[in-house]
PATOR-438755 format. One record per residue (C-alpha): residue in one letter; x, y, z; residue number from 1. Coordinates in Angstrom, 1 decimal, always signed. Layout:
// residues N
<aa=a	east=X	north=Y	up=Z	i=NUM> $
...
This chain:
// residues 276
<aa=m	east=+84.2	north=+115.5	up=+81.7	i=1> $
<aa=r	east=+83.0	north=+114.4	up=+78.3	i=2> $
<aa=i	east=+82.3	north=+110.6	up=+78.0	i=3> $
<aa=e	east=+82.3	north=+108.9	up=+74.6	i=4> $
<aa=i	east=+79.3	north=+106.6	up=+74.4	i=5> $
<aa=i	east=+79.7	north=+103.7	up=+72.0	i=6> $
<aa=e	east=+76.9	north=+101.3	up=+71.1	i=7> $
<aa=k	east=+78.1	north=+97.8	up=+70.3	i=8> $
<aa=n	east=+76.7	north=+94.3	up=+69.6	i=9> $
<aa=v	east=+78.1	north=+91.4	up=+71.5	i=10> $
<aa=d	east=+78.2	north=+87.6	up=+71.0	i=11> $
<aa=t	east=+78.1	north=+86.8	up=+74.7	i=12> $
<aa=i	east=+77.3	north=+88.6	up=+77.9	i=13> $
<aa=l	east=+77.0	north=+85.8	up=+80.5	i=14> $
<aa=r	east=+80.5	north=+84.8	up=+81.4	i=15> $
<aa=p	east=+82.2	north=+82.6	up=+84.1	i=16> $
<aa=t	east=+83.8	north=+84.5	up=+86.9	i=17> $
<aa=g	east=+86.4	north=+83.8	up=+89.5	i=18> $
<aa=i	east=+84.7	north=+86.1	up=+92.0	i=19> $
<aa=n	east=+83.2	north=+83.8	up=+94.6	i=20> $
<aa=l	east=+79.9	north=+85.6	up=+94.8	i=21> $
<aa=a	east=+78.4	north=+83.7	up=+91.8	i=22> $
<aa=p	east=+79.6	north=+81.3	up=+89.1	i=23> $
<aa=y	east=+78.6	north=+83.7	up=+86.3	i=24> $
<aa=v	east=+78.7	north=+87.5	up=+85.8	i=25> $
<aa=v	east=+76.9	north=+89.9	up=+83.5	i=26> $
<aa=n	east=+78.5	north=+93.3	up=+82.7	i=27> $
<aa=p	east=+75.9	north=+95.4	up=+80.8	i=28> $
<aa=y	east=+78.5	north=+98.0	up=+79.9	i=29> $
<aa=q	east=+82.2	north=+98.1	up=+79.2	i=30> $
<aa=g	east=+84.2	north=+100.9	up=+80.7	i=31> $
<aa=c	east=+83.0	north=+103.2	up=+83.5	i=32> $
<aa=a	east=+82.2	north=+106.9	up=+83.7	i=33> $
<aa=f	east=+83.2	north=+107.1	up=+87.4	i=34> $
<aa=a	east=+86.9	north=+106.8	up=+86.3	i=35> $
<aa=c	east=+88.2	north=+105.8	up=+89.8	i=36> $
<aa=l	east=+92.0	north=+105.9	up=+89.8	i=37> $
<aa=f	east=+92.4	north=+102.7	up=+91.8	i=38> $
<aa=c	east=+89.8	north=+100.6	up=+89.9	i=39> $
<aa=y	east=+91.1	north=+97.2	up=+89.0	i=40> $
<aa=a	east=+88.9	north=+96.9	up=+85.9	i=41> $
<aa=q	east=+91.1	north=+99.4	up=+84.0	i=42> $
<aa=f	east=+93.8	north=+96.7	up=+84.0	i=43> $
<aa=s	east=+91.6	north=+94.0	up=+82.6	i=44> $
<aa=k	east=+92.5	north=+92.5	up=+79.2	i=45> $
<aa=a	east=+89.5	north=+94.2	up=+77.5	i=46> $
<aa=a	east=+90.4	north=+97.6	up=+79.0	i=47> $
<aa=q	east=+94.1	north=+97.3	up=+78.0	i=48> $
<aa=k	east=+93.1	north=+96.9	up=+74.4	i=49> $
<aa=e	east=+91.3	north=+100.2	up=+74.3	i=50> $
<aa=t	east=+92.9	north=+103.3	up=+72.8	i=51> $
<aa=s	east=+90.8	north=+105.7	up=+74.8	i=52> $
<aa=e	east=+91.8	north=+106.5	up=+78.4	i=53> $
<aa=w	east=+90.0	north=+104.7	up=+81.2	i=54> $
<aa=g	east=+87.0	north=+106.7	up=+82.4	i=55> $
<aa=k	east=+86.5	north=+108.6	up=+79.1	i=56> $
<aa=y	east=+84.5	north=+105.9	up=+77.3	i=57> $
<aa=v	east=+81.5	north=+103.6	up=+77.9	i=58> $
<aa=k	east=+80.5	north=+100.9	up=+75.6	i=59> $
<aa=v	east=+76.8	north=+99.9	up=+75.6	i=60> $
<aa=k	east=+76.0	north=+96.3	up=+74.8	i=61> $
<aa=v	east=+72.8	north=+97.2	up=+73.1	i=62> $
<aa=n	east=+71.8	north=+93.6	up=+72.2	i=63> $
<aa=g	east=+72.8	north=+92.3	up=+75.6	i=64> $
<aa=l	east=+69.3	north=+91.4	up=+76.8	i=65> $
<aa=e	east=+68.6	north=+89.3	up=+73.8	i=66> $
<aa=i	east=+71.9	north=+87.5	up=+74.2	i=67> $
<aa=l	east=+71.3	north=+87.0	up=+77.9	i=68> $
<aa=k	east=+68.0	north=+85.3	up=+77.4	i=69> $
<aa=k	east=+69.6	north=+82.8	up=+75.0	i=70> $
<aa=e	east=+72.6	north=+82.1	up=+77.2	i=71> $
<aa=l	east=+70.5	north=+81.6	up=+80.3	i=72> $
<aa=q	east=+68.7	north=+78.8	up=+78.5	i=73> $
<aa=l	east=+72.0	north=+77.1	up=+77.5	i=74> $
<aa=k	east=+73.9	north=+77.6	up=+80.7	i=75> $
<aa=n	east=+71.1	north=+77.5	up=+83.3	i=76> $
<aa=p	east=+73.0	north=+79.3	up=+86.1	i=77> $
<aa=k	east=+71.7	north=+79.2	up=+89.7	i=78> $
<aa=k	east=+73.1	north=+82.6	up=+90.5	i=79> $
<aa=v	east=+74.5	north=+85.5	up=+88.6	i=80> $
<aa=l	east=+76.7	north=+88.5	up=+89.6	i=81> $
<aa=i	east=+75.7	north=+91.9	up=+88.1	i=82> $
<aa=g	east=+78.7	north=+94.2	up=+87.6	i=83> $
<aa=s	east=+82.3	north=+93.1	up=+88.1	i=84> $
<aa=t	east=+84.3	north=+95.2	up=+85.6	i=85> $
<aa=t	east=+81.8	north=+98.1	up=+85.2	i=86> $
<aa=e	east=+79.3	north=+100.1	up=+87.3	i=87> $
<aa=p	east=+75.9	north=+98.7	up=+86.3	i=88> $
<aa=f	east=+74.1	north=+101.8	up=+87.5	i=89> $
<aa=q	east=+76.3	north=+104.5	up=+85.9	i=90> $
<aa=p	east=+74.7	north=+107.5	up=+84.1	i=91> $
<aa=v	east=+74.2	north=+105.8	up=+80.7	i=92> $
<aa=e	east=+71.9	north=+103.3	up=+82.5	i=93> $
<aa=k	east=+69.2	north=+106.1	up=+82.7	i=94> $
<aa=k	east=+69.0	north=+106.1	up=+78.9	i=95> $
<aa=y	east=+69.6	north=+102.4	up=+78.0	i=96> $
<aa=g	east=+68.2	north=+100.6	up=+81.0	i=97> $
<aa=l	east=+70.2	north=+97.4	up=+80.4	i=98> $
<aa=t	east=+70.7	north=+96.7	up=+84.1	i=99> $
<aa=r	east=+67.0	north=+97.1	up=+84.7	i=100> $
<aa=g	east=+66.3	north=+94.7	up=+81.9	i=101> $
<aa=i	east=+68.8	north=+92.2	up=+83.3	i=102> $
<aa=i	east=+67.2	north=+92.3	up=+86.7	i=103> $
<aa=r	east=+63.7	north=+91.8	up=+85.2	i=104> $
<aa=i	east=+64.9	north=+88.8	up=+83.2	i=105> $
<aa=l	east=+66.5	north=+87.2	up=+86.2	i=106> $
<aa=n	east=+63.3	north=+87.8	up=+88.2	i=107> $
<aa=q	east=+61.2	north=+86.2	up=+85.6	i=108> $
<aa=r	east=+63.4	north=+83.1	up=+85.3	i=109> $
<aa=k	east=+63.7	north=+82.8	up=+89.1	i=110> $
<aa=i	east=+67.5	north=+83.1	up=+89.0	i=111> $
<aa=k	east=+69.3	north=+84.5	up=+92.1	i=112> $
<aa=y	east=+71.6	north=+87.5	up=+91.7	i=113> $
<aa=v	east=+74.2	north=+89.5	up=+93.5	i=114> $
<aa=i	east=+74.9	north=+93.2	up=+92.7	i=115> $
<aa=m	east=+78.1	north=+95.2	up=+93.0	i=116> $
<aa=s	east=+77.7	north=+98.9	up=+92.8	i=117> $
<aa=r	east=+78.7	north=+102.3	up=+94.2	i=118> $
<aa=s	east=+76.0	north=+104.4	up=+92.4	i=119> $
<aa=l	east=+73.1	north=+106.2	up=+94.0	i=120> $
<aa=l	east=+71.0	north=+105.3	up=+90.9	i=121> $
<aa=l	east=+70.6	north=+101.8	up=+92.5	i=122> $
<aa=g	east=+68.2	north=+103.5	up=+95.0	i=123> $
<aa=e	east=+65.7	north=+104.0	up=+92.2	i=124> $
<aa=y	east=+65.6	north=+100.3	up=+91.4	i=125> $
<aa=i	east=+64.6	north=+99.0	up=+94.9	i=126> $
<aa=e	east=+61.1	north=+98.0	up=+93.7	i=127> $
<aa=e	east=+62.7	north=+96.0	up=+90.9	i=128> $
<aa=l	east=+64.6	north=+93.8	up=+93.3	i=129> $
<aa=d	east=+62.9	north=+90.6	up=+94.2	i=130> $
<aa=r	east=+63.6	north=+90.0	up=+97.9	i=131> $
<aa=q	east=+63.8	north=+86.2	up=+97.5	i=132> $
<aa=l	east=+66.1	north=+86.4	up=+94.4	i=133> $
<aa=c	east=+68.4	north=+89.3	up=+95.3	i=134> $
<aa=a	east=+70.9	north=+87.3	up=+97.3	i=135> $
<aa=g	east=+72.9	north=+90.4	up=+98.2	i=136> $
<aa=i	east=+74.2	north=+93.8	up=+97.3	i=137> $
<aa=y	east=+77.8	north=+94.9	up=+97.9	i=138> $
<aa=f	east=+77.7	north=+98.7	up=+98.0	i=139> $
<aa=t	east=+81.1	north=+100.5	up=+98.0	i=140> $
<aa=v	east=+81.4	north=+103.3	up=+100.5	i=141> $
<aa=d	east=+84.1	north=+105.9	up=+100.0	i=142> $
<aa=v	east=+86.0	north=+106.9	up=+103.2	i=143> $
<aa=m	east=+88.9	north=+108.9	up=+101.7	i=144> $
<aa=p	east=+89.9	north=+112.3	up=+102.9	i=145> $
<aa=k	east=+88.2	north=+115.0	up=+100.8	i=146> $
<aa=l	east=+91.4	north=+116.2	up=+99.0	i=147> $
<aa=l	east=+92.3	north=+112.7	up=+98.1	i=148> $
<aa=k	east=+88.9	north=+111.8	up=+96.9	i=149> $
<aa=q	east=+89.0	north=+114.7	up=+94.4	i=150> $
<aa=k	east=+92.0	north=+113.1	up=+92.8	i=151> $
<aa=f	east=+91.1	north=+109.5	up=+93.1	i=152> $
<aa=e	east=+87.3	north=+109.3	up=+92.5	i=153> $
<aa=p	east=+85.9	north=+112.8	up=+91.7	i=154> $
<aa=y	east=+82.7	north=+111.4	up=+90.4	i=155> $
<aa=a	east=+81.9	north=+109.0	up=+93.2	i=156> $
<aa=v	east=+79.4	north=+110.0	up=+95.9	i=157> $
<aa=s	east=+80.2	north=+110.9	up=+99.5	i=158> $
<aa=a	east=+80.3	north=+108.4	up=+102.3	i=159> $
<aa=k	east=+77.3	north=+110.1	up=+103.9	i=160> $
<aa=k	east=+75.1	north=+109.6	up=+100.8	i=161> $
<aa=s	east=+76.3	north=+106.1	up=+100.3	i=162> $
<aa=i	east=+75.5	north=+105.1	up=+103.9	i=163> $
<aa=e	east=+72.1	north=+106.7	up=+103.6	i=164> $
<aa=l	east=+71.4	north=+104.4	up=+100.6	i=165> $
<aa=v	east=+72.8	north=+101.4	up=+102.3	i=166> $
<aa=n	east=+70.5	north=+102.0	up=+105.3	i=167> $
<aa=k	east=+67.6	north=+102.5	up=+102.9	i=168> $
<aa=l	east=+68.3	north=+99.1	up=+101.3	i=169> $
<aa=i	east=+68.4	north=+97.4	up=+104.7	i=170> $
<aa=n	east=+65.1	north=+99.1	up=+105.7	i=171> $
<aa=n	east=+63.6	north=+97.6	up=+102.5	i=172> $
<aa=n	east=+64.6	north=+94.1	up=+103.6	i=173> $
<aa=i	east=+67.4	north=+93.8	up=+101.0	i=174> $
<aa=n	east=+70.5	north=+91.9	up=+102.1	i=175> $
<aa=t	east=+73.2	north=+94.5	up=+101.9	i=176> $
<aa=t	east=+77.0	north=+94.7	up=+102.6	i=177> $
<aa=a	east=+78.7	north=+98.1	up=+103.1	i=178> $
<aa=y	east=+82.0	north=+97.6	up=+101.3	i=179> $
<aa=f	east=+84.6	north=+100.1	up=+102.5	i=180> $
<aa=c	east=+87.2	north=+100.2	up=+99.8	i=181> $
<aa=p	east=+89.9	north=+101.1	up=+99.4	i=182> $
<aa=v	east=+91.0	north=+101.6	up=+103.0	i=183> $
<aa=m	east=+94.1	north=+103.9	up=+102.7	i=184> $
<aa=p	east=+97.0	north=+103.4	up=+105.2	i=185> $
<aa=f	east=+97.6	north=+106.5	up=+107.4	i=186> $
<aa=l	east=+94.6	north=+108.2	up=+105.7	i=187> $
<aa=h	east=+91.7	north=+106.2	up=+107.0	i=188> $
<aa=e	east=+90.4	north=+108.5	up=+109.8	i=189> $
<aa=n	east=+87.0	north=+108.7	up=+107.9	i=190> $
<aa=l	east=+86.2	north=+105.1	up=+108.9	i=191> $
<aa=k	east=+84.3	north=+106.6	up=+111.8	i=192> $
<aa=e	east=+81.5	north=+107.0	up=+109.2	i=193> $
<aa=v	east=+80.6	north=+103.4	up=+109.9	i=194> $
<aa=n	east=+78.8	north=+104.6	up=+113.1	i=195> $
<aa=s	east=+76.0	north=+106.0	up=+110.8	i=196> $
<aa=l	east=+75.2	north=+102.5	up=+109.5	i=197> $
<aa=n	east=+72.2	north=+100.5	up=+110.5	i=198> $
<aa=i	east=+73.4	north=+97.7	up=+112.8	i=199> $
<aa=e	east=+71.8	north=+95.1	up=+110.6	i=200> $
<aa=v	east=+74.2	north=+96.0	up=+107.7	i=201> $
<aa=k	east=+77.1	north=+93.6	up=+107.1	i=202> $
<aa=a	east=+80.4	north=+95.5	up=+106.9	i=203> $
<aa=e	east=+83.5	north=+94.6	up=+104.9	i=204> $
<aa=f	east=+86.8	north=+96.5	up=+104.5	i=205> $
<aa=e	east=+89.5	north=+96.1	up=+101.9	i=206> $
<aa=i	east=+92.9	north=+97.6	up=+102.3	i=207> $
<aa=i	east=+94.2	north=+99.1	up=+99.1	i=208> $
<aa=n	east=+95.9	north=+96.5	up=+96.9	i=209> $
<aa=f	east=+99.6	north=+97.4	up=+96.6	i=210> $
<aa=q	east=+100.0	north=+94.7	up=+93.9	i=211> $
<aa=m	east=+97.8	north=+96.5	up=+91.3	i=212> $
<aa=s	east=+99.5	north=+97.7	up=+88.1	i=213> $
<aa=g	east=+98.8	north=+101.4	up=+88.8	i=214> $
<aa=i	east=+100.3	north=+101.5	up=+92.3	i=215> $
<aa=r	east=+103.1	north=+103.8	up=+91.3	i=216> $
<aa=r	east=+100.7	north=+106.4	up=+89.8	i=217> $
<aa=i	east=+98.6	north=+106.1	up=+93.0	i=218> $
<aa=i	east=+101.6	north=+106.9	up=+95.2	i=219> $
<aa=q	east=+102.6	north=+109.8	up=+93.0	i=220> $
<aa=t	east=+99.1	north=+111.2	up=+93.3	i=221> $
<aa=i	east=+99.1	north=+110.9	up=+97.1	i=222> $
<aa=e	east=+102.6	north=+112.5	up=+97.2	i=223> $
<aa=q	east=+101.1	north=+115.7	up=+95.8	i=224> $
<aa=i	east=+98.8	north=+116.1	up=+98.8	i=225> $
<aa=y	east=+100.2	north=+113.9	up=+101.6	i=226> $
<aa=p	east=+104.0	north=+113.6	up=+101.0	i=227> $
<aa=e	east=+104.7	north=+112.0	up=+104.4	i=228> $
<aa=a	east=+102.1	north=+109.3	up=+103.8	i=229> $
<aa=a	east=+103.6	north=+108.7	up=+100.3	i=230> $
<aa=k	east=+107.0	north=+108.1	up=+101.8	i=231> $
<aa=k	east=+105.5	north=+105.4	up=+104.0	i=232> $
<aa=y	east=+103.7	north=+103.9	up=+101.0	i=233> $
<aa=k	east=+107.0	north=+103.6	up=+99.2	i=234> $
<aa=k	east=+108.4	north=+101.9	up=+102.3	i=235> $
<aa=m	east=+105.5	north=+99.5	up=+102.4	i=236> $
<aa=c	east=+106.3	north=+98.5	up=+98.8	i=237> $
<aa=l	east=+109.9	north=+97.6	up=+99.7	i=238> $
<aa=d	east=+109.8	north=+96.4	up=+103.3	i=239> $
<aa=k	east=+107.7	north=+93.3	up=+104.0	i=240> $
<aa=t	east=+107.9	north=+93.7	up=+107.8	i=241> $
<aa=f	east=+106.8	north=+97.3	up=+107.7	i=242> $
<aa=y	east=+103.9	north=+96.4	up=+105.3	i=243> $
<aa=n	east=+102.6	north=+93.7	up=+107.6	i=244> $
<aa=n	east=+102.9	north=+95.9	up=+110.6	i=245> $
<aa=v	east=+100.9	north=+98.7	up=+108.9	i=246> $
<aa=a	east=+98.3	north=+96.2	up=+107.9	i=247> $
<aa=r	east=+98.1	north=+94.8	up=+111.4	i=248> $
<aa=d	east=+97.6	north=+98.3	up=+112.8	i=249> $
<aa=i	east=+94.9	north=+99.1	up=+110.3	i=250> $
<aa=k	east=+93.0	north=+95.9	up=+111.2	i=251> $
<aa=k	east=+93.2	north=+96.9	up=+114.9	i=252> $
<aa=d	east=+91.7	north=+100.3	up=+114.0	i=253> $
<aa=i	east=+88.9	north=+98.8	up=+112.0	i=254> $
<aa=k	east=+88.1	north=+96.3	up=+114.7	i=255> $
<aa=k	east=+88.1	north=+99.0	up=+117.3	i=256> $
<aa=i	east=+85.7	north=+101.2	up=+115.2	i=257> $
<aa=a	east=+83.4	north=+98.5	up=+113.8	i=258> $
<aa=g	east=+84.0	north=+95.4	up=+115.8	i=259> $
<aa=e	east=+81.6	north=+96.3	up=+118.6	i=260> $
<aa=r	east=+78.9	north=+97.7	up=+116.4	i=261> $
<aa=f	east=+78.6	north=+94.9	up=+113.8	i=262> $
<aa=k	east=+78.2	north=+91.2	up=+114.3	i=263> $
<aa=d	east=+79.7	north=+90.3	up=+110.9	i=264> $
<aa=v	east=+82.9	north=+92.3	up=+110.0	i=265> $
<aa=k	east=+85.4	north=+91.1	up=+107.4	i=266> $
<aa=i	east=+88.7	north=+92.6	up=+106.5	i=267> $
<aa=h	east=+90.5	north=+91.9	up=+103.3	i=268> $
<aa=q	east=+94.3	north=+92.3	up=+103.1	i=269> $
<aa=h	east=+96.3	north=+91.6	up=+100.0	i=270> $
<aa=k	east=+99.5	north=+89.7	up=+100.5	i=271> $
<aa=y	east=+102.9	north=+91.4	up=+100.3	i=272> $
<aa=a	east=+104.9	north=+90.9	up=+97.1	i=273> $
<aa=d	east=+108.0	north=+92.6	up=+95.6	i=274> $
<aa=y	east=+106.1	north=+95.4	up=+93.9	i=275> $
<aa=f	east=+109.0	north=+97.3	up=+92.3	i=276> $
């Protein structure tokens, strides 16, 4: 798929964030070449203003490093999150190196940072990560059935390769969380992949958010491959008791698979609402 690369200058790059991993976030790029169908970032205010379809453009904040240095002096944050509405290690990073520059700046200024990613390119940056300052990495691991993955996240890497990188990060003394997301009701048999993880890894699981704006499109896509599962998804959207029962059963499955292997397992479930 052809991606439009757009260079742009920005006035700010260090922004407050409601994500509880850090008080501030830096997104070196806008948009994402991975184009995951379920990505919440496509429904952000900035993304909604775009005329191009999500996944078909990436904007490069070419003056971002200069702006970051200035803003760090003014705001003096203790911790910064790298990547909340974009993948900081997507393909354009190989050319522009903005994420590498951000990490180096934070290392130089002794500012702690947390990274969110699902890209194998992160593995090439291990030597850049200061073991004292890199407070954590949340690495998304795909556990969808193969046919669904082709529809939902065709450019994302397999669970096997993701887990290999997570294990590598742990072996290099980097605090890492394997983030299994989204966990799909009735289609989560691939969660058994957790058994390949180093026992020192932290594991978190997020059940797909039925409140997201694109949930209808997601169910329609599932219906093309797994019509019976799609029927149950529709019922989950309309029946609170059924929704909660399904979530309860998924949690049991996760705890059965991962609970005995890992000391620290967290499961995130979005609350029920009247979706339609």
